[in-house]
C-alpha positions, 0 to 999 in steps of 0.5 A: 500500500502506498500513500498517494501524497507522501509515498509512505509505503506499507508492504505485507503478504497474503497467503493467497489471492482471495478475499479472506487472506487479503482482508487479513493482510490489509487489516494487519498493515493498517493496525499500525497507523493512527485510525484518524489518518486513514481516509481512503483506500483505492484498490484495483478491481480484483475479487480479492477486495470483495470484503472491503466492507470489513475494513471500512467498518473497522477503520472508517476508511472509504474504498474507491474503486477506479473506473475499469476502463481507465487503463494504467491510472491505478496500478497500486493499492493506495491509501490516503492519509491526512 
């Protein structure tokens, strides 16, 4: 995950590319950050992000899924922190 403004980078690994392990990995990465600083998460449109509502409810961070036809605009999972 990369902060869009400061390029602060969080790196983690999920056991599989499915929703449960990816949600668990994102949750573990975000636990180390101040919750009031996490504003928005912009993932790609993969099925592994289907449990985004769990992260939204825990961290109060919006998920923004980019336009699927905007090729090359979003290639990283990004977080916006204030």
